[in-house]
C-alpha positions in Angstrom: -42.3 6.7 -10.2 -41.5 7.7 -13.7 -40.5 5.3 -16.6 -38.0 6.4 -19.1 -40.5 5.1 -21.7 -43.6 7.3 -21.9 -45.5 4.5 -23.4 -45.1 2.3 -20.2 -47.5 3.5 -17.6 -46.6 4.4 -14.0 -48.1 1.8 -11.6 -47.1 2.7 -8.1 -49.7 5.3 -6.7 -49.3 5.3 -2.9 -47.2 3.9 -0.1 -48.3 3.3 3.5 -46.6 1.4 6.4 -47.1 0.5 10.2 -44.9 -1.3 12.7 -46.2 -4.5 14.5 -46.8 -3.7 18.1 -45.5 -6.9 19.6 -42.9 -9.6 18.6 -45.7 -11.9 17.7 -46.2 -11.9 13.9 -49.6 -10.9 12.5 -51.3 -12.4 9.5 -51.9 -10.8 6.0 -55.6 -10.4 6.8 -54.8 -8.7 10.1 -52.4 -6.3 8.3 -54.9 -5.5 5.6 -57.5 -4.7 8.2 -54.9 -2.4 9.9 -54.3 -0.5 6.6 -58.0 -0.2 6.0 -58.5 1.5 9.5 -56.0 4.3 8.3 -53.9 3.9 11.4 -50.8 4.0 9.2 -48.1 6.4 8.0 -47.1 7.6 4.6 -43.4 8.0 4.0 -42.1 11.2 2.2 -40.1 9.2 -0.3 -40.2 5.6 -1.8 -37.0 4.7 0.1 -37.7 3.8 3.8 -35.3 2.8 6.6 -36.4 2.1 10.1 -33.0 1.6 11.9 -32.4 -1.4 14.2 -35.8 -2.6 15.6 -36.9 -5.9 16.8 -40.5 -5.3 15.5 -41.5 -6.2 12.0 -42.8 -3.6 9.6 -45.7 -3.8 7.1 -45.8 -1.8 3.8 -48.7 -1.5 1.4 -48.0 -0.4 -2.1 -51.1 0.7 -4.1 -50.7 -0.2 -7.7 -52.9 0.8 -10.7 -52.6 -0.8 -14.2 -54.7 1.2 -16.6 -54.0 -1.1 -19.4 -55.8 -4.2 -20.3 -52.8 -6.6 -20.1 -50.5 -7.7 -17.3 -47.5 -5.5 -16.8 -44.1 -7.0 -16.0 -42.3 -5.2 -13.0 -39.5 -6.0 -10.7 -39.9 -5.0 -7.1 -36.7 -3.9 -5.4 -37.8 -4.4 -1.9 -34.8 -4.6 0.6 -31.1 -4.5 1.0 -29.2 -7.8 1.1 -28.9 -7.8 4.9 -32.5 -7.8 5.7 -33.4 -11.0 7.7 -37.0 -11.9 6.7 -39.1 -10.7 3.8 -42.6 -11.8 2.8 -44.2 -10.4 -0.3 -47.9 -10.6 -1.2 -49.5 -9.6 -4.5 -53.2 -9.1 -3.9 -56.2 -7.8 -5.9 -60.0 -7.7 -5.5 -60.2 -11.4 -6.5 -57.8 -12.4 -3.6 -54.1 -13.4 -3.2 -52.3 -13.8 -6.5 -48.8 -14.8 -5.4 -46.6 -14.9 -2.3 -42.7 -14.7 -2.1 -40.6 -15.4 1.0 -36.9 -14.6 1.2 -34.3 -13.0 3.4 -30.8 -13.7 4.7 -32.2 -15.9 7.4 -32.6 -18.5 4.8 -30.4 -19.9 2.2 -29.6 -17.7 -0.7 -32.2 -17.8 -3.6 -33.1 -16.3 -6.9 -34.6 -13.2 -5.1 -31.1 -12.1 -3.9 -29.4 -10.0 -6.6 -25.9 -8.9 -5.4 -25.3 -5.2 -5.2 -29.0 -4.5 -5.6 -30.7 -6.5 -2.7 -33.9 -8.7 -2.6 -35.8 -8.4 -5.9 -39.1 -10.0 -6.9 -40.4 -10.4 -10.4 -44.1 -10.1 -10.7 -46.9 -9.6 -13.3 -49.2 -6.7 -12.3 -52.8 -7.6 -13.4 -55.0 -4.9 -15.0 -56.9 -2.6 -12.6 -56.1 -2.0 -8.9 -54.0 -4.2 -6.8 -51.8 -4.1 -3.7 -48.4 -5.3 -2.9 -47.8 -6.0 0.8 -44.4 -6.3 2.2 -43.5 -7.6 5.7 -39.9 -7.0 6.6 -38.0 -7.7 9.8 -34.3 -7.6 10.6 -32.0 -7.3 13.6 -29.8 -5.2 11.3 -30.9 -1.8 10.0 -34.3 -2.5 8.3 -33.5 -0.7 4.9 -36.2 -0.9 2.2 -35.3 1.0 -0.9 -38.8 0.4 -2.6 -38.8 0.6 -6.4 -41.2 -0.9 -8.9 -39.2 -1.1 -12.2 -40.0 -2.1 -15.7 -37.4 -4.2 -17.7 -35.5 -1.1 -19.1 -35.2 0.6 -15.7 -34.0 -2.6 -14.2 -31.3 -3.2 -16.8 -30.2 0.4 -16.5 -29.9 0.3 -12.8 -28.1 -3.1 -12.8 -25.6 -1.9 -15.3 -24.9 1.3 -13.4 -24.4 -0.5 -10.2 -22.3 -3.4 -11.5 -20.0 -1.2 -13.5 -19.5 1.2 -10.6 -18.9 -1.6 -8.2 -16.4 -3.2 -10.5 -14.5 0.0 -10.8 -14.5 0.7 -7.0 -13.5 -2.9 -6.1 -10.8 -2.8 -8.9 -9.3 0.3 -7.4 -9.4 -1.1 -3.9 -7.9 -4.5 -5.0 -5.2 -2.7 -7.0 -4.2 -0.7 -3.9 -4.1 -3.9 -1.7 -1.9 -5.6 -4.3 0.4 -2.7 -4.7 1.0 -2.4 -1.0 1.5 -6.2 -0.5 4.2 -6.0 -3.3 5.8 -3.1 -1.4 5.7 -5.0 1.8 7.2 -8.2 0.4 9.8 -6.3 -1.5 11.1 -4.0 1.2 9.4 -5.3 4.4 7.6 -2.1 5.4 4.9 -2.9 8.0 3.0 0.3 7.1 2.2 -1.2 3.7 1.1 -4.5 5.2 -1.2 -3.1 7.8 -2.7 -0.7 5.3 -3.4 -3.7 3.0 -5.0 -5.5 5.8 -7.2 -2.3 6.6 -8.4 -2.1 3.0 -9.0 -5.8 2.7 -11.3 -5.8 5.8 -13.4 -3.1 4.3 -13.7 -5.1 1.0 -14.9 -8.2 2.9 -17.4 -6.0 4.8 -18.7 -4.5 1.6 -19.0 -7.6 -0.5 -20.8 -9.2 2.6 -23.5 -6.6 3.3 -24.1 -6.0 -0.5 -24.9 -9.7 -1.0 -22.0 -10.8 -3.2 -20.6 -13.2 -0.6 -23.9 -14.8 0.2 -24.9 -15.2 -3.4 -21.5 -16.4 -4.8 -19.3 -17.7 -1.9 -21.3 -19.2 0.9 -25.0 -19.4 -0.3 -25.8 -22.4 2.0 -24.1 -21.0 5.2 -26.4 -18.9 7.3 -23.9 -18.7 10.1 -21.5 -16.9 7.9 -24.1 -14.7 6.3 -25.5 -13.6 9.6 -22.2 -12.9 11.3 -19.4 -12.1 8.8 -20.4 -8.5 8.2 -20.5 -7.8 12.0 -17.2 -9.5 12.7 -15.4 -7.9 9.8 -16.7 -4.4 10.8 -15.0 -4.9 14.2 -11.8 -6.2 12.5 -11.9 -3.3 10.0 -11.8 -0.9 13.0 -9.0 -2.9 14.6 -6.9 -3.0 11.6 -7.5 0.7 11.2 -6.1 1.4 14.7 -3.1 -0.9 14.0 -2.3 1.0 10.8 -2.8 4.4 12.5 -0.4 3.2 15.4 2.3 2.4 13.0 1.7 5.2 10.5 1.9 7.8 13.2 4.6 6.0 15.0 2.5 5.8 18.3 3.9 2.4 19.1 7.3 4.1 19.3 6.6 7.5 20.7 3.8 6.7 23.1 3.9 3.0 24.1 1.2 3.4 26.9 -1.3 4.9 24.4 -0.5 2.1 21.9 -1.2 -0.4 24.7 -4.5 1.3 25.4 -5.4 0.9 21.7 -4.5 -2.7 21.8 -6.7 -3.2 24.9 -9.5 -1.4 23.3 -9.2 -3.5 20.1 -9.0 -6.7 22.1 -12.2 -5.8 24.1 -14.0 -5.1 21.0 -13.2 -8.4 19.4 -13.9 -10.3 22.6 -17.3 -8.6 23.1 -18.3 -9.5 19.5 -17.2 -13.1 19.9 -19.2 -13.4 23.1 -22.4 -11.9 21.7 -22.2 -14.1 18.6 -21.7 -17.1 20.7 -24.7 -16.3 22.7 -26.7 -15.7 19.6 -27.4 -12.1 20.6 -27.5 -10.8 17.1 -29.4 -7.6 17.9 -26.7 -6.5 20.3 -23.9 -7.6 18.2 -25.2 -5.4 15.5 -25.4 -2.5 17.8 -21.8 -3.2 18.9 -20.5 -3.4 15.4 -21.9 0.0 14.4 -20.9 1.8 17.6 -17.4 0.2 17.5 -16.7 1.2 14.0 -18.1 4.7 14.6 -16.1 5.3 17.7 -12.9 3.9 16.1 -13.2 6.2 13.2 -13.4 9.2 15.7 -10.4 7.8 17.6 -8.4 7.7 14.4 -9.2 11.3 13.7 -8.3 12.3 17.3 -5.0 10.5 17.0 -4.2 12.3 13.8 -5.1 15.6 15.5 -2.8 14.9 18.6 0.1 14.0 16.3 -0.5 16.8 13.8 2.9 18.4 14.3 4.7 15.3 15.6 4.6 13.0 12.5 5.3 13.6 8.9 2.2 13.5 6.5 -0.3 13.6 9.5 -2.2 16.4 7.8 -2.8 14.3 4.7 -3.7 11.3 7.0 -6.4 13.5 8.6 -7.8 14.5 5.3 -7.9 10.8 4.2 -9.7 9.7 7.4 -12.1 12.6 7.1 -13.1 11.5 3.6 -13.8 8.0 5.0 -15.8 9.5 7.9 -17.8 11.7 5.7 -18.6 8.8 3.4 -19.7 6.6 6.3 -21.8 9.6 7.7 -23.6 9.9 4.3 -24.3 6.3 4.1 -25.6 6.2 7.6 -27.9 9.1 7.1 -29.2 7.7 3.8 -29.7 4.2 5.5 -31.6 6.0 8.2 -33.7 8.0 5.8 -32.5 11.3 7.0 -31.1 12.4 3.6 -32.4 11.4 0.1 -31.5 7.8 -0.8 -29.8 6.8 -4.1 -27.0 4.6 -5.2 -24.3 7.1 -4.5 -25.5 8.3 -1.1 -26.0 4.7 -0.1 -22.5 3.8 -1.1 -21.0 7.0 0.5 -18.9 4.8 2.7 -17.4 3.0 -0.3 -16.6 6.2 -2.0 -15.2 7.7 1.1 -12.9 4.7 1.6 -11.8 4.8 -2.0 -10.8 8.5 -1.6 -9.2 7.6 1.8 -7.4 4.7 0.3 -6.0 6.7 -2.7 -4.7 9.5 -0.4 -3.2 7.0 2.0 -1.7 5.0 -0.8 0.1 8.0 -2.1 1.4 8.8 1.4 2.5 5.3 2.0 4.2 5.3 -1.5 6.1 8.5 -0.7 7.1 7.1 2.7 8.4 3.9 1.1 10.2 6.0 -1.5 11.9 7.8 1.4 12.8 4.4 2.9 14.1 3.2 -0.4 16.1 6.5 -0.7 17.7 5.9 2.7 18.4 2.4 1.7 20.2 3.5 -1.5 22.1 6.1 0.5 23.1 3.6 3.0 24.2 1.2 0.3 26.2 4.0 -1.4 27.9 5.0 1.9 28.8 1.4 2.4 30.3 1.3 -1.1 32.0 4.7 -1.5 34.5 6.6 0.6 32.5 9.6 1.9 35.4 12.1 1.6 36.6 11.5 -2.0 33.5 9.9 -3.4 35.7 7.0 -4.8 35.1 3.3 -4.2 36.1 2.2 -0.7 38.3 -0.9 -0.1 35.0 -3.3 0.2 33.7 -2.1 -3.2 37.3 -2.4 -4.8 37.6 -5.9 -3.8 34.2 -6.8 -5.4 35.1 -4.8 -8.6 38.6 -6.4 -8.5 37.3 -10.0 -8.4 34.9 -9.2 -11.2 37.7 -7.7 -13.3 39.8 -10.9 -12.7 36.8 -13.0 -13.9 36.5 -10.8 -17.0 40.0 -11.1 -17.7 40.0 -14.8 -17.4 36.9 -15.0 -19.8 38.3 -12.6 -22.4 41.9 -13.5 -22.0 42.9 -9.8 -22.0 45.4 -8.2 -19.6 44.6 -6.4 -16.4 46.8 -3.9 -14.6 46.8 -2.9 -10.9 48.1 0.6 -10.1 48.7 1.5 -6.5 49.7 5.1 -5.7 50.6 7.1 -2.5 50.8 10.8 -2.2 54.3 11.8 -1.2 55.0 13.4 2.1 51.3 13.7 2.9 51.9 13.9 6.6 53.7 17.2 6.1 50.5 18.7 4.6 48.4 17.8 7.7 51.2 18.9 10.1 51.8 22.2 8.3 48.3 23.2 7.2 45.9 21.0 9.4 43.8 18.0 8.5 41.1 20.1 6.8 43.5 21.0 4.2 44.8 17.5 4.0 41.2 16.4 3.4 40.9 19.0 0.6 44.0 17.8 -1.0 42.8 14.2 -1.1 39.5 15.5 -2.8 41.8 17.5 -5.2 43.7 14.2 -6.0 40.4 12.2 -6.5 39.1 14.6 -9.0 42.3 14.5 -11.0 42.2 10.7 -11.1 38.5 10.8 -12.2 39.4 13.3 -14.9 42.2 11.2 -16.3 40.9 7.7 -16.3 38.6 5.8 -18.7 34.9 5.2 -18.0 35.5 1.5 -17.3 38.5 2.0 -15.2 38.1 1.5 -11.4 39.4 4.0 -8.9 39.3 3.5 -5.1 40.7 4.9 -1.9 42.6 2.0 -0.3 43.2 3.9 2.9 44.8 7.1 4.2 46.5 8.8 1.2 46.7 5.5 -0.7 44.6 5.1 -3.9 44.2 2.3 -6.4 43.4 2.2 -10.1 42.4 -1.0 -11.9 43.0 -0.8 -15.7 41.0 -3.5 -17.6 42.4 -4.5 -21.0 45.7 -2.8 -20.3 49.1 -4.5 -20.5 52.1 -3.6 -18.6 53.6 -1.3 -21.1 50.3 0.6 -21.6 50.0 0.8 -17.8 53.4 2.2 -17.4 52.9 4.9 -20.1 49.5 5.8 -18.6 50.9 5.9 -15.1 53.9 8.0 -16.0 51.6 10.6 -17.7 49.4 10.7 -14.7 52.3 11.2 -12.4 53.4 14.2 -14.5 49.9 15.6 -14.6 49.7 15.4 -10.8 53.1 17.1 -10.3 52.1 20.0 -12.6 48.6 20.5 -11.2 49.0 22.3 -7.8 46.3 22.1 -5.2 44.9 25.5 -4.7 42.7 26.7 -1.7 42.1 30.4 -1.1 45.6 31.9 -1.1 47.3 28.5 -0.5 49.0 26.7 -3.4 50.6 23.3 -2.8 52.4 21.2 -5.4 51.7 17.5 -4.8 53.7 14.4 -6.2 52.8 10.8 -6.0 54.5 7.4 -6.1 53.3 4.4 -8.1 53.6 0.7 -8.2 52.3 -1.3 -11.1 51.3 -5.0 -11.3 50.0 -6.6 -14.6 48.5 -10.1 -14.8 51.0 -12.4 -16.8 50.2 -15.9 -15.3 46.7 -15.7 -14.2 47.5 -14.0 -10.9 44.7 -13.5 -8.4 43.6 -10.0 -7.3 45.4 -10.5 -3.9 48.6 -11.3 -5.8 48.4 -8.3 -8.0 48.0 -6.2 -4.8 51.0 -7.7 -3.2 53.1 -7.1 -6.3 51.9 -3.5 -6.8 52.4 -2.7 -3.1 56.0 -3.9 -3.2 56.7 -1.9 -6.3 55.1 1.2 -4.6 57.4 0.6 -1.6 60.4 0.5 -4.1 59.3 3.8 -5.7 59.2 5.5 -2.5 62.6 4.0 -1.5 64.1 5.2 -4.7 63.2 8.9 -4.0 59.4 9.2 -4.6 57.6 11.0 -7.4 58.2 8.0 -9.7 56.5 4.9 -11.2 57.8 1.4 -10.7 56.4 -1.0 -13.3 56.3 -4.6 -13.0 59.5 -6.0 -14.5 61.2 -2.7 -14.9 64.6 -3.7 -16.6 66.5 -1.0 -14.7 65.8 -3.0 -11.5 66.4 -6.5 -12.5 67.3 -8.8 -9.6 70.6 -10.8 -9.4 70.3 -14.5 -10.5 68.8 -16.7 -7.8 67.2 -13.8 -5.9 63.4 -13.3 -6.1 61.5 -10.1 -5.6 60.1 -11.1 -2.2 63.5 -11.3 -0.7 63.8 -7.4 -1.0 61.0 -6.8 1.4 60.5 -8.0 5.1 57.7 -10.5 5.6 54.3 -8.6 5.6 56.0 -5.2 4.7 54.2 -2.7 2.6 54.8 0.8 1.2 54.9 3.4 3.9 
């Protein structure tokens, strides 16, 4: 190993190892004798991984300190999930110091989250050996490194900063999707958050953060949480995929098969843990998660042309699978081990999460657009693009409240296109629809920004005129009537002159919206009775009633303008 400081000598000169042949532990003396016989192996690199094996492994590190003083070194011996570790520092004078740690005992000072099990030692001058006995029912992963203080700080900083960024990205994605779920109730966002949350728990568990910070005195949680959450990570991934690809809707039988597969995986893990069969539980967790990832890719391939965004989903899952493969190969020692290859699964999931988050966000954007469109259609008349009756009622009550608050007048204009039935009968309903659109455009063009225009029904339309008294409303409506009469509706070679009749009601005694409608409707009826193409304002002096007769007596009960 090479130190960044040339003045600090390299101490580690050779590495050898062997596996115990039985499940009965051997002593340090027996191990030293085995190393002296030469019946050992020399790894091609400092990092070693021996997979899942019931037998313990012994490692000898030959150390040479050519200085006359003790040298401080930190031995990075094993990943945080290794069950039992015993470290011996020995020289020609005998045993100098012994350490014992591992995740089969309570968390101690040797566990450094994100790094693994580390041991601070002082290497005496001359030759010495470090013996490591490691045993684990999980993959026995021993990234051996003998680091000086500078190297230790540099490695720790790199790992902690990178881990913070990765966890920050993942937690931000979880939070964003939870907000989306609670705001618009989309299950895709909820299941996606669950999927990423399970991975975060798996990661903080096998990297030692949970054991060191959250449950240092619980061996039950430490020994089983990672395996349980690996299964739940796979199950949550299948649930997310089923909803994301709409399998639960398009292929119910396949969705049922996925649920049965997920249930069997959880049940098998519970049984193995209950029977304290940790070795087989570990094998199950790794095989279940690997198989589940392949199933997710297969489902994406089968639905490639059936579901929107499936291509991007496949790219995302392939990122995750590639990362998992890199981590697996590095843990098993088949490719060079370093921080990035070991955390390939984390980087893969981060890329997967970002891609899926973008896809989910776009899907939710589509859902929101559909909601906005539905809300628009429920508020506007689809033909004329004017307010419909429902929206007019809401706007009308708001105008009434505003009139009450400001003590300003409000006028209600109701209009009806004259002889509209003749247009439909003579030219067809398509031309009648175009005539209504023509009328709506005229009204929009000749009203103020804060006026409210609505299609009341058929050929009837309503205009609300805030801050407008009766005299102003009459002048405006008369001008509008004249514009309509002089602006023909043209379509291809067809030219039709339209006229309209109007009834006006203005608030004079705090009338309600319903009262204004009734008054305007009766005035409109009078305008049509008086020959059409005219405006009947409220209180028109040319139509004063005889003494003792009120306006309602002119109209039958419940009558309205035809």
